[in-house]
C-alpha positions as CSV (number, residue, x, y, z in Angstrom):
1,M,0.0,0.0,0.0
2,P,1.4,3.5,-0.9
3,Q,3.2,5.5,1.7
4,G,3.2,3.1,4.6
5,S,0.2,1.3,6.0
6,G,-2.4,3.9,5.0
7,R,-3.5,4.4,8.5
8,Y,-4.2,8.0,9.6
9,M,-2.6,9.1,12.8
10,A,-3.4,12.0,15.1
11,W,-0.2,14.0,14.2
12,P,0.0,16.8,16.8
13,A,0.6,19.9,14.5
14,T,-1.9,18.9,11.8
15,T,-4.8,17.8,14.0
16,R,-4.8,21.1,16.0
17,Y,-6.1,22.6,12.8
18,G,-8.7,19.8,12.4
19,L,-7.3,18.8,9.1
20,S,-7.4,15.5,7.3
21,V,-4.0,13.8,7.7
22,A,-1.9,12.7,4.7
23,P,-1.5,8.9,4.4
24,G,1.4,7.0,6.0
25,N,4.8,8.6,6.2
26,L,3.7,11.7,4.2
27,G,1.8,12.7,7.4
28,L,5.2,13.3,9.0
29,V,6.0,15.9,6.3
30,Q,2.6,17.5,6.6
31,D,2.9,17.7,10.4
32,F,6.4,19.3,10.2
33,L,5.0,22.0,7.9
34,N,2.0,22.6,10.1
35,T,4.2,23.5,13.1
36,I,3.7,27.1,11.7
37,T,1.4,29.7,13.1
38,E,-1.6,29.8,10.7
39,G,-2.9,33.3,10.2
40,T,-6.6,32.8,11.1
41,V,-6.7,30.6,14.2
42,A,-3.1,31.6,15.1
43,P,-2.0,28.9,17.5
44,P,1.7,29.2,18.5
45,D,4.5,28.2,16.2
46,L,5.6,24.9,17.6
47,L,9.2,25.5,16.7
48,A,9.3,29.0,18.2
49,T,11.1,27.9,21.4
50,L,13.4,25.0,22.2
51,S,11.0,23.6,24.8
52,S,7.9,23.7,22.5
53,A,10.0,22.3,19.6
54,Q,11.2,19.4,21.8
55,E,7.6,18.7,23.0
56,W,6.5,18.5,19.3
57,A,9.5,16.4,18.4
58,D,8.9,13.8,21.1
59,K,5.3,13.3,20.0
60,V,6.0,13.3,16.3
61,I,8.9,10.9,16.4
62,E,6.8,8.5,18.5
63,Q,4.0,8.7,15.9
64,W,6.4,8.2,13.1
65,I,7.9,5.1,14.6
66,S,4.4,3.6,15.2
67,I,3.3,3.9,11.5
68,D,6.6,3.7,9.5
69,D,6.6,0.9,7.0
70,L,9.7,2.1,5.1
71,G,12.0,1.2,8.0
72,W,13.3,4.8,8.3
73,A,11.9,5.9,11.6
74,K,14.2,6.0,14.6
75,T,14.7,7.8,17.9
76,L,16.8,11.0,17.6
77,P,18.9,13.0,20.1
78,R,17.3,15.8,22.0
79,L,17.1,19.1,20.1
80,T,19.7,21.8,20.6
81,E,19.1,25.4,19.8
82,R,21.2,25.0,16.7
83,D,18.9,22.1,15.6
84,R,15.8,24.2,16.2
85,K,17.1,27.0,14.0
86,A,18.1,24.6,11.3
87,L,14.6,23.0,11.4
88,L,13.1,26.5,11.0
89,A,15.2,27.2,8.0
90,F,14.5,23.8,6.5
91,R,10.8,24.3,7.0
92,D,10.9,27.5,5.0
93,D,13.0,25.8,2.3
94,L,10.4,23.0,2.1
95,F,7.6,25.4,1.8
96,E,9.5,27.0,-1.1
97,G,10.2,23.7,-2.8
98,L,6.7,22.2,-2.5
99,F,4.5,25.3,-2.8
100,G,6.6,28.0,-4.5
101,H,6.6,30.4,-1.6
102,S,8.3,30.8,1.8
103,H,6.2,30.8,4.9
104,S,8.4,33.3,6.9
105,E,11.2,35.7,6.5
106,T,14.6,34.2,5.9
107,V,15.8,32.5,9.1
108,S,19.2,33.6,10.3
109,G,21.7,31.4,12.0
110,P,23.1,27.9,11.4
111,G,21.4,25.7,8.8
112,R,20.1,28.3,6.3
113,D,23.1,28.2,4.0
114,N,24.3,24.7,4.7
115,H,21.6,22.4,3.5
116,T,23.1,19.5,1.7
117,Y,21.2,16.1,1.7
118,R,23.0,12.9,0.8
119,P,20.7,9.9,1.0
120,L,22.3,6.6,1.5
121,M,22.2,4.4,-1.7
122,T,22.4,0.6,-1.3
123,V,22.4,-2.1,-4.0
124,S,21.1,-5.6,-3.2
125,A,19.1,-8.4,-4.8
126,K,16.0,-6.1,-4.4
127,G,17.6,-3.4,-6.6
128,I,18.8,0.1,-5.8
129,E,17.4,1.6,-2.6
130,L,17.6,5.1,-1.2
131,R,17.6,5.6,2.5
132,P,18.0,8.6,4.8
133,D,21.5,9.3,6.0
134,G,23.1,12.0,8.2
135,E,23.8,12.7,11.9
136,G,21.1,13.7,14.3
137,W,18.4,15.9,13.0
138,K,20.0,16.1,9.6
139,Y,18.8,12.5,9.2
140,F,15.3,13.7,9.9
141,E,15.5,16.4,7.3
142,T,16.8,13.8,4.7
143,A,14.0,11.4,5.6
144,L,11.4,14.1,5.0
145,L,12.8,14.8,1.5
146,L,12.9,11.1,0.6
147,I,9.3,10.7,1.9
148,C,8.3,13.6,-0.5
149,H,10.2,11.9,-3.3
150,Q,8.4,8.7,-2.6
151,G,5.1,10.5,-2.6
152,Q,6.0,12.1,-5.9
153,L,6.7,8.7,-7.4
154,E,3.4,7.4,-6.1
155,G,1.5,10.4,-7.4
156,I,0.1,11.5,-4.0
157,L,2.4,14.4,-3.2
158,R,0.4,16.7,-5.5
159,R,-2.5,16.3,-3.1
160,M,-0.6,17.9,-0.3
161,K,-1.3,21.6,-0.5
162,S,-0.8,24.9,1.3
163,C,-4.0,26.9,1.8
164,K,-4.5,29.5,-0.9
165,S,-5.4,32.2,1.6
166,E,-2.9,35.1,1.8
167,T,-3.0,34.9,5.6
168,C,-2.9,31.2,6.0
169,D,-0.3,28.5,5.0
170,A,-1.9,25.5,6.8
171,V,-1.0,22.4,4.9
172,F,-3.9,20.0,4.0
173,F,-4.3,16.8,2.1
174,D,-6.8,17.2,-0.7
175,R,-9.1,14.1,-0.8
176,S,-11.4,15.6,-3.5
177,N,-12.0,13.4,-6.5
178,N,-10.5,15.9,-8.9
179,N,-7.8,17.2,-6.6
180,S,-9.3,20.7,-6.8
181,A,-9.4,22.0,-3.2
182,V,-7.5,25.2,-2.6
183,W,-8.6,26.2,1.0
184,H,-7.7,24.3,4.2
185,D,-11.1,25.4,5.5
186,V,-13.7,26.5,3.0
187,K,-15.9,28.1,5.6
188,L,-13.0,30.0,7.1
189,C,-10.5,30.9,4.4
190,G,-12.8,30.4,1.4
191,N,-15.5,32.7,2.8
192,R,-13.0,35.3,3.8
193,A,-11.6,35.4,0.3
194,N,-15.1,35.6,-1.3
195,V,-16.0,38.5,1.0
196,R,-12.7,40.3,0.2
197,A,-13.3,39.8,-3.6
198,F,-16.9,41.1,-3.3
199,R,-15.7,44.2,-1.5
200,E,-13.0,44.8,-4.1
201,R,-15.5,44.5,-6.9
202,S,-18.0,46.8,-5.2
203,A,-15.3,49.4,-4.6
204,A,-14.3,49.3,-8.3
205,N,-17.9,50.0,-9.4
């Protein structure tokens, strides 16, 4: 079954927005992206402080280990402040790579200009296999990229989207038949956009 077991887990960052969770390991990528502060509900950025980042990391790694069918999940060392800043920078890079825009201003500090990812390639009777590699949380970052690559190959990465609202970047998994959803919450962000468009049209008349 694509992307792990197909079970849907209560990933901590994603479910606080009441969003449908992406299948399998792709839910880990979605949850990492949803550590942001979304502009409407505006819960705290889970990577804003070392303590909140560690609390999120403890939960998400436990979730990952429980559903991982790729054999990539493992426990990781406690976050350092350097790790936290690197994850913030990587999160912004991932937003840029997946959705064509950054979520936040450029993050300063370690990690921003030093993102190199070298997955481990192995050759066996099963063929050529790519696996995450790297020390500490660099392994986590490499794993996220490989999970995205796997999702791309399986044709499901395109269903993971960032909300179209200018004030919201919440990342949702589009389960519509024609993959046409653009808002993480139609009633919230969709209605707000419609009202704004109506006012702009009225002002132009």
